[in-house]
C-alpha positions as CSV (number, residue, x, y, z in Angstrom):
1,X,0.0,0.0,0.0
2,X,1.5,3.4,-1.0
3,X,1.5,6.4,1.2
4,X,-1.4,8.2,-0.6
5,X,-3.7,5.1,-0.3
6,X,-2.8,4.8,3.4
7,X,-3.7,8.4,4.0
8,X,-7.1,8.0,2.3
9,X,-7.8,4.9,4.3
10,X,-7.0,6.7,7.6
11,X,-9.5,9.5,6.9
12,X,-12.6,9.1,8.9
13,X,-11.1,6.5,11.3
14,X,-11.0,7.1,15.0
15,X,-7.8,6.5,17.0
16,X,-8.7,2.9,18.0
17,X,-9.5,2.0,14.4
18,X,-6.2,3.6,13.2
19,X,-4.3,1.5,15.7
20,X,-6.0,-1.7,14.5
21,X,-5.3,-0.8,10.9
22,X,-1.6,-0.2,11.5
23,X,-1.3,-3.4,13.5
24,X,-2.9,-5.3,10.7
25,X,-0.5,-3.7,8.2
26,X,2.5,-4.7,10.4
27,X,1.3,-8.3,10.5
28,X,0.9,-8.4,6.7
29,X,4.4,-7.0,6.4
30,X,5.8,-9.6,8.8
31,X,4.0,-12.3,6.8
32,X,5.5,-11.0,3.6
33,X,9.0,-10.9,5.2
34,X,8.6,-14.5,6.4
35,X,8.0,-15.4,2.7
36,X,11.0,-13.5,1.4
37,X,12.9,-16.7,0.5
38,X,10.1,-17.6,-1.8
39,X,10.6,-14.4,-3.7
40,X,14.2,-15.2,-4.7
41,X,14.4,-15.9,-8.4
42,X,17.8,-17.3,-9.3
43,X,19.1,-17.1,-12.8
44,X,19.9,-20.3,-14.6
45,X,23.5,-20.6,-13.4
46,X,22.6,-19.9,-9.7
47,X,19.8,-22.4,-10.0
48,X,22.0,-25.2,-11.3
49,X,24.5,-24.5,-8.5
50,X,21.8,-24.6,-5.8
51,X,20.1,-27.8,-7.2
52,X,23.2,-29.9,-7.7
53,X,23.2,-32.9,-5.3
54,X,26.9,-33.4,-5.2
55,X,29.1,-33.4,-2.1
56,X,31.4,-30.7,-3.5
57,X,29.7,-27.9,-5.5
58,X,31.8,-25.1,-7.0
59,X,30.9,-22.0,-8.9
60,X,33.8,-20.5,-10.9
61,X,32.6,-17.4,-12.7
62,X,33.3,-13.8,-13.7
63,X,32.7,-10.7,-11.5
64,X,29.1,-9.9,-11.1
65,X,27.7,-13.4,-11.8
66,X,25.8,-13.4,-8.5
67,X,28.2,-15.7,-6.5
68,X,27.8,-13.8,-3.2
69,X,24.0,-13.9,-3.3
70,X,23.9,-17.6,-4.3
71,X,26.3,-18.6,-1.5
72,X,24.4,-16.5,1.1
73,X,21.1,-18.2,0.0
74,X,22.7,-21.6,0.3
75,X,23.9,-20.7,3.8
76,X,20.4,-19.5,4.8
77,X,18.7,-22.5,3.3
78,X,21.1,-24.8,5.2
79,X,20.8,-23.3,8.7
80,X,17.0,-22.6,8.5
81,X,16.5,-26.2,7.3
82,X,14.5,-24.8,4.4
83,X,16.8,-26.0,1.6
84,X,14.5,-26.7,-1.4
85,X,16.8,-29.3,-2.9
86,X,18.4,-31.3,0.0
87,X,18.0,-32.2,3.7
88,X,20.2,-30.1,6.0
89,X,18.8,-31.1,9.3
90,X,22.2,-32.7,10.3
91,X,24.1,-29.4,10.0
92,X,24.8,-28.0,13.4
93,X,28.1,-26.3,12.7
94,X,29.4,-24.8,9.5
95,X,32.6,-23.0,8.7
96,X,32.7,-20.1,6.2
97,X,36.2,-19.3,4.7
98,X,36.3,-15.7,3.4
99,X,39.1,-13.8,1.7
100,X,39.0,-11.2,4.5
101,X,36.8,-10.4,7.4
102,X,35.5,-7.2,5.6
103,X,33.8,-9.6,3.2
104,X,31.6,-10.9,6.1
105,X,29.7,-7.6,5.9
106,X,28.6,-8.4,2.4
107,X,27.2,-11.7,3.5
108,X,25.6,-10.2,6.5
109,X,23.8,-7.7,4.3
110,X,22.6,-10.5,2.1
111,X,21.4,-12.5,5.1
112,X,19.4,-9.5,6.4
113,X,17.9,-9.1,3.0
114,X,16.8,-12.7,2.4
115,X,16.5,-14.5,5.8
116,X,13.0,-14.6,7.3
117,X,12.8,-12.6,10.5
118,X,11.9,-15.6,12.6
119,X,15.0,-17.4,11.4
120,X,17.4,-14.5,11.5
121,X,20.7,-15.3,13.2
122,X,22.4,-13.3,15.9
123,X,25.8,-11.9,15.0
124,X,28.7,-12.3,17.4
125,X,32.0,-10.4,17.0
126,X,33.6,-12.4,19.8
127,X,35.4,-9.3,21.2
128,X,36.7,-8.1,17.9
129,X,35.7,-5.5,15.3
130,X,34.3,-7.9,12.8
131,X,31.6,-10.5,12.8
132,X,33.1,-13.9,13.6
133,X,30.1,-16.1,14.3
134,X,26.4,-16.4,13.4
135,X,24.1,-18.1,15.9
136,X,20.9,-19.4,14.3
137,X,17.6,-19.8,16.1
138,X,17.7,-23.6,15.8
139,X,20.9,-23.7,17.8
140,X,23.2,-24.2,14.8
141,X,26.3,-22.1,14.3
142,X,28.4,-20.6,11.5
143,X,32.0,-19.6,12.2
144,X,34.0,-17.3,9.8
145,X,37.7,-17.7,9.1
146,X,39.9,-15.5,7.0
147,X,42.3,-16.7,4.3
148,X,45.2,-15.0,6.1
149,X,44.7,-17.0,9.3
150,X,47.0,-19.7,10.5
151,X,45.6,-23.1,9.5
152,X,46.3,-24.3,13.1
153,X,43.2,-22.3,14.1
154,X,41.0,-24.8,12.2
155,X,42.5,-27.9,13.8
156,X,40.6,-29.7,16.6
157,X,37.0,-28.9,15.7
158,X,34.5,-31.0,13.8
159,X,32.0,-29.4,11.4
160,X,29.2,-30.6,9.1
161,X,29.5,-28.2,6.2
162,X,32.1,-25.9,4.6
163,X,31.4,-22.7,2.7
164,X,34.2,-21.0,0.7
165,X,34.1,-17.4,-0.5
166,X,36.8,-17.2,-3.2
167,X,39.3,-20.0,-3.6
168,X,41.0,-20.6,-0.2
169,X,44.7,-21.4,0.3
170,X,45.3,-25.1,0.1
171,X,46.6,-25.4,3.7
172,X,43.2,-24.0,5.0
173,X,41.3,-26.2,2.6
174,X,43.0,-29.3,4.0
175,X,42.6,-28.3,7.6
176,X,38.9,-27.5,7.1
177,X,38.3,-30.8,5.1
178,X,39.8,-32.7,8.1
179,X,37.1,-31.2,10.3
180,X,34.3,-32.8,8.2
181,X,35.3,-36.3,9.0
182,X,32.6,-37.1,11.6
183,X,29.5,-36.3,9.4
184,X,28.9,-38.8,6.6
185,X,26.6,-36.3,5.0
186,X,29.1,-33.4,4.9
187,X,29.2,-31.1,1.9
188,X,31.4,-28.3,0.6
189,X,30.3,-25.2,-1.3
190,X,32.8,-23.0,-3.2
191,X,32.1,-19.8,-5.1
192,X,34.6,-17.4,-6.6
193,X,36.5,-15.8,-9.5
194,X,39.5,-18.1,-10.0
195,X,42.3,-15.5,-10.0
196,X,44.3,-17.2,-7.3
197,X,45.0,-20.6,-5.8
198,X,45.8,-22.7,-8.9
199,X,45.7,-25.9,-6.9
200,X,41.9,-25.8,-7.2
201,X,42.3,-26.4,-11.0
202,X,44.1,-29.7,-10.6
203,X,42.4,-31.0,-7.5
204,X,38.8,-29.9,-8.1
205,X,38.3,-28.7,-11.7
206,X,40.2,-31.4,-13.6
207,X,38.7,-34.4,-11.7
208,X,35.3,-33.0,-12.5
209,X,36.1,-32.2,-16.2
210,X,37.7,-35.6,-16.7
211,X,34.8,-37.3,-14.9
212,X,37.1,-38.9,-12.4
213,X,35.2,-37.7,-9.3
214,X,31.4,-38.0,-9.4
215,X,31.2,-36.2,-6.1
216,X,32.2,-32.9,-7.7
217,X,29.9,-30.5,-9.6
218,X,31.1,-27.3,-11.2
219,X,29.2,-24.4,-12.8
220,X,31.2,-22.0,-14.9
221,X,29.6,-18.7,-15.7
222,X,30.2,-15.4,-17.4
223,X,29.4,-11.9,-16.1
224,X,27.0,-11.7,-19.1
225,X,25.0,-14.6,-17.6
226,X,23.5,-12.4,-14.9
227,X,20.4,-10.8,-16.5
228,X,20.0,-8.4,-13.5
229,X,23.2,-6.5,-14.3
230,X,23.3,-3.4,-16.4
231,X,24.7,-4.5,-19.8
232,X,26.1,-1.0,-20.3
233,X,28.2,-1.5,-17.1
234,X,29.3,-5.0,-18.2
235,X,30.5,-3.8,-21.6
236,X,32.3,-0.7,-20.1
237,X,34.0,-2.9,-17.5
238,X,35.1,-5.5,-20.1
239,X,36.5,-2.8,-22.3
240,X,38.9,-1.7,-19.5
241,X,40.4,-5.2,-19.1
242,X,43.3,-6.8,-20.8
243,X,42.7,-10.1,-22.7
244,X,43.9,-12.2,-19.8
245,X,41.8,-10.2,-17.3
246,X,38.7,-10.7,-19.4
247,X,39.3,-14.4,-19.4
248,X,39.1,-14.6,-15.6
249,X,37.1,-11.5,-14.6
250,X,34.4,-11.9,-17.3
251,X,34.4,-15.6,-18.2
252,X,35.6,-17.2,-15.0
253,X,38.6,-18.9,-16.4
254,X,41.5,-19.8,-14.1
255,X,44.0,-17.0,-14.2
256,X,47.0,-19.2,-13.7
257,X,46.3,-20.6,-17.2
258,X,46.9,-17.2,-18.8
259,X,50.4,-18.2,-19.9
260,X,49.1,-21.3,-21.7
261,X,50.8,-22.3,-24.9
262,X,47.6,-23.7,-26.4
263,X,45.0,-21.0,-25.6
264,X,43.2,-22.2,-28.7
265,X,42.4,-25.5,-26.9
266,X,39.1,-25.9,-25.1
267,X,37.4,-29.1,-23.9
268,X,34.1,-28.0,-25.4
269,X,35.5,-27.7,-28.9
270,X,38.3,-30.2,-29.1
271,X,37.4,-33.2,-26.9
272,X,35.1,-36.0,-28.1
273,X,33.4,-38.7,-26.1
274,X,35.2,-42.1,-26.3
275,X,34.5,-44.1,-29.5
276,X,36.2,-47.1,-31.1
277,X,38.7,-46.2,-33.8
278,X,38.0,-47.9,-37.2
279,X,40.4,-50.7,-37.8
280,X,41.1,-49.7,-41.4
281,X,42.1,-46.1,-40.6
282,X,45.7,-45.2,-40.1
283,X,47.3,-44.7,-36.7
284,X,50.6,-43.0,-35.9
285,X,52.4,-43.5,-32.6
286,X,55.2,-41.6,-30.9
287,X,57.3,-42.5,-27.8
288,X,59.2,-40.3,-25.3
289,X,61.5,-42.4,-23.1
290,X,62.8,-41.1,-19.8
291,X,65.5,-42.6,-17.6
292,X,64.0,-40.9,-14.4
293,X,60.4,-40.3,-15.3
294,X,57.6,-42.5,-16.7
295,X,57.9,-43.4,-20.4
296,X,55.1,-42.0,-22.4
297,X,53.4,-42.7,-25.8
298,X,50.7,-41.2,-27.8
299,X,48.5,-42.7,-30.6
300,X,47.0,-40.4,-33.2
301,X,44.6,-41.4,-35.9
302,X,43.7,-39.7,-39.1
303,X,40.1,-39.6,-40.4
304,X,39.3,-40.0,-44.1
305,X,39.0,-36.2,-44.3
306,X,42.4,-35.6,-42.6
307,X,41.2,-34.6,-39.2
308,X,43.9,-35.6,-36.6
309,X,42.5,-37.3,-33.5
310,X,44.5,-38.3,-30.4
311,X,42.9,-41.6,-29.7
312,X,45.1,-43.2,-27.0
313,X,47.9,-42.6,-24.6
314,X,50.3,-44.5,-22.3
315,X,52.3,-43.6,-19.2
316,X,54.5,-46.3,-17.7
317,X,56.9,-46.1,-14.8
318,X,58.9,-49.2,-15.2
319,X,61.6,-50.9,-17.3
320,X,61.8,-51.2,-21.0
321,X,60.2,-54.7,-21.1
322,X,57.2,-53.5,-19.1
323,X,56.8,-50.5,-21.4
324,X,57.1,-52.7,-24.6
325,X,54.5,-55.1,-23.2
326,X,52.1,-52.2,-22.5
327,X,52.7,-50.7,-26.0
328,X,51.9,-54.0,-27.7
329,X,48.8,-54.5,-25.5
330,X,47.5,-51.1,-26.5
331,X,48.0,-51.9,-30.2
332,X,46.2,-55.2,-29.7
333,X,43.3,-53.9,-27.7
334,X,42.7,-51.0,-30.1
335,X,43.4,-53.1,-33.2
336,X,45.5,-50.2,-34.4
337,X,47.1,-50.3,-37.8
338,X,50.3,-48.5,-37.1
339,X,51.7,-46.5,-40.0
340,X,54.7,-45.0,-38.1
341,X,56.2,-45.3,-34.6
342,X,58.6,-42.5,-33.9
343,X,60.7,-42.1,-30.8
344,X,62.7,-39.3,-29.3
345,X,66.3,-39.6,-30.5
346,X,67.5,-39.7,-26.9
347,X,66.4,-43.4,-27.2
348,X,69.4,-43.9,-29.5
349,X,71.8,-43.3,-26.6
350,X,73.5,-46.0,-24.7
351,X,72.9,-44.7,-21.1
352,X,70.0,-47.2,-20.6
353,X,72.1,-49.7,-18.6
354,X,73.0,-51.7,-21.6
355,X,71.8,-51.3,-25.2
356,X,70.0,-48.2,-26.4
357,X,66.3,-47.9,-25.5
358,X,65.5,-48.3,-29.2
359,X,67.5,-51.6,-29.4
360,X,65.9,-52.9,-26.2
361,X,62.4,-52.1,-27.5
362,X,63.3,-53.9,-30.8
363,X,64.4,-57.0,-28.8
364,X,60.9,-57.1,-27.3
365,X,59.2,-56.8,-30.7
366,X,58.6,-53.1,-30.9
367,X,60.2,-51.4,-33.9
368,X,60.7,-47.6,-33.8
369,X,62.2,-44.9,-35.9
370,X,64.2,-42.1,-34.1
371,X,63.4,-38.5,-34.7
372,X,65.9,-36.4,-36.7
373,X,67.2,-33.3,-35.0
374,X,65.6,-31.2,-37.7
375,X,62.2,-32.6,-36.9
376,X,62.4,-31.7,-33.2
377,X,62.3,-27.9,-33.5
378,X,60.0,-27.0,-30.7
379,X,58.8,-23.6,-32.0
380,X,57.7,-24.8,-35.4
381,X,55.9,-27.9,-34.1
382,X,54.0,-25.8,-31.5
383,X,52.9,-23.4,-34.1
384,X,51.6,-26.2,-36.3
385,X,49.6,-27.6,-33.3
386,X,48.2,-24.2,-32.6
387,X,47.1,-23.8,-36.2
388,X,45.5,-27.2,-36.2
389,X,43.6,-26.4,-33.0
390,X,42.5,-23.0,-34.5
391,X,41.2,-24.8,-37.6
392,X,39.6,-27.6,-35.6
393,X,41.7,-30.1,-37.4
394,X,43.1,-31.6,-34.2
395,X,40.8,-33.4,-31.7
396,X,41.2,-35.6,-28.7
397,X,39.2,-38.5,-27.3
398,X,38.2,-38.1,-23.7
399,X,40.0,-41.2,-22.5
400,X,43.3,-39.4,-23.2
401,X,43.1,-37.7,-19.8
402,X,46.9,-37.0,-19.4
403,X,47.1,-35.5,-22.9
404,X,44.1,-33.3,-22.3
405,X,45.6,-32.1,-18.9
406,X,48.9,-31.3,-20.5
407,X,47.1,-29.3,-23.3
408,X,45.5,-27.2,-20.6
409,X,48.6,-26.7,-18.4
410,X,51.5,-26.5,-20.8
411,X,52.7,-22.9,-20.4
412,X,55.4,-20.4,-21.5
413,X,58.2,-19.4,-19.2
414,X,57.3,-16.2,-17.3
415,X,59.4,-13.8,-19.2
416,X,58.4,-10.1,-18.9
417,X,58.1,-8.5,-22.3
418,X,60.3,-11.1,-24.2
419,X,60.3,-9.0,-27.4
420,X,61.8,-6.0,-25.7
421,X,64.3,-8.0,-23.7
422,X,65.4,-10.1,-26.7
423,X,64.7,-13.3,-24.8
424,X,63.2,-16.0,-27.0
425,X,59.9,-17.2,-25.4
426,X,60.1,-20.9,-24.5
427,X,57.7,-23.3,-22.8
428,X,58.3,-24.5,-19.3
429,X,59.7,-28.1,-19.0
430,X,56.6,-29.2,-17.1
431,X,53.3,-30.7,-18.2
432,X,55.0,-31.7,-21.4
433,X,55.0,-35.5,-21.0
434,X,52.3,-36.0,-23.6
435,X,53.1,-32.8,-25.6
436,X,56.5,-34.1,-26.8
437,X,55.1,-37.3,-28.4
438,X,52.4,-35.3,-30.0
439,X,55.0,-32.9,-31.5
440,X,56.9,-35.9,-32.9
441,X,53.8,-37.2,-34.7
442,X,52.8,-33.8,-36.1
443,X,56.4,-33.4,-37.4
444,X,55.9,-36.7,-39.2
445,X,53.1,-35.1,-41.3
446,X,50.4,-37.7,-40.6
447,X,47.8,-38.1,-43.4
448,X,45.1,-40.5,-44.5
449,X,46.1,-42.4,-47.6
450,X,45.2,-45.9,-48.8
451,X,48.7,-46.4,-50.4
452,X,50.6,-46.4,-47.1
453,X,52.4,-49.4,-45.7
454,X,51.4,-50.5,-42.3
455,X,54.0,-51.8,-39.7
456,X,53.2,-54.3,-37.0
457,X,54.6,-54.5,-33.4
458,X,52.8,-57.7,-32.6
459,X,55.0,-60.0,-34.7
460,X,58.1,-59.4,-36.7
461,X,57.3,-62.3,-38.9
462,X,53.9,-61.2,-40.3
463,X,53.8,-57.5,-40.7
464,X,50.7,-55.8,-41.8
465,X,50.7,-54.3,-45.3
466,X,48.5,-52.2,-47.5
467,X,47.1,-55.3,-49.3
468,X,45.5,-56.4,-46.0
469,X,43.3,-53.3,-46.0
470,X,40.1,-53.1,-47.9
471,X,40.4,-50.0,-50.2
472,X,36.7,-49.2,-50.1
473,X,36.8,-48.7,-46.3
474,X,39.4,-45.9,-46.7
475,X,37.0,-43.9,-48.7
476,X,34.3,-44.0,-46.0
477,X,33.0,-40.6,-44.7
478,X,34.8,-39.5,-41.5
479,X,33.5,-41.1,-38.3
480,X,34.5,-38.0,-36.4
481,X,32.4,-34.8,-37.1
482,X,34.6,-31.9,-37.9
483,X,32.2,-29.3,-36.6
């Protein structure tokens, strides 16, 4: 009721009637406030985050996506036992990790905005200048900790749920995770713009993306996904950011990946679900032996329309015989028709206890061809891979989890303005275990041709040859969709 309507209704009423009317209006207002949670209308990304039943839910998104509101609503739902998508009756104590105690005020304002009055918690500063604890009417408690606190402060207490505002330091994460051990129904909620704490990428994001951990759910969102923001502000904000800043602050991409060599690579575009490779299509293999690290190998197939697809991988920490056995088993299981098997020329050396690595592989029935020095130029092979990615001519099957991980994490050395300093930009020698074999295959110019000879690693006596392949099958339309 607006002010003018109220004034009209008050005309002609005596004092007692006016008191009754005002009391009635107060009751209606209280009723409306009690229903405030029902008025919250999340956008699609927030709704997916709130509905996910997983034990660990994470929202990695750009600035202004609505992370604070979604996290505050989840906290209210949990401690008022009014969560629309899960039971939270077992949550008596939660921890809330914040980037700084000043951030608690933002959540306190959201709680005052959305929490029904009858369920409103009492704030407790515990003798400090900032809110450190919320005490809810049902007796449950939320305790706030800051990212800059000593992880020892989180030891010795058991909790039921963990809320994280922005990615926390790993030592706090581990200490807090330990505290969840006594509740079999524990859950963790994370919301933030991933501009710090790269450990989250490998320990949370990648296990979800690779479908290794079914307990994890991640929603990635852009600032543009929030329909309640001024689009004029969003565009103006974006225009003031660098390309790398836009990646994290607008699109929610992990900022530690900003030095990636293969920025063209995305899982959405370049990774296919697993499928069996046609037996009559060519396969190229490359090997990178290591005396002190696991030996690696990559298998790449070529479709009839010359799309290159990484179809298999191998990583073995063992002796040459074990590695040879694993190679041959991969060939047999995949029924691969190997056109070429290249190996790093370091395998020609004799520092492998006795014969060269190449000679030892051959003794176990695996024939290889060493890379020539001219074929190992890093800069040119990386540029070829980048161009193939850009043109969508290089794809990966999802079972190649180590290859996909390396494609995402392979990064340049952190030179500041290499052009001005005259330092040639080089990639770091990390996350390259699968990249190097891929480079060797690309340097071999893999193509799809029915006139190629096929080598065998399964038996030296009966090698495959082109006559064993049905020519009509080579002309079949590509199994892999290029788009």
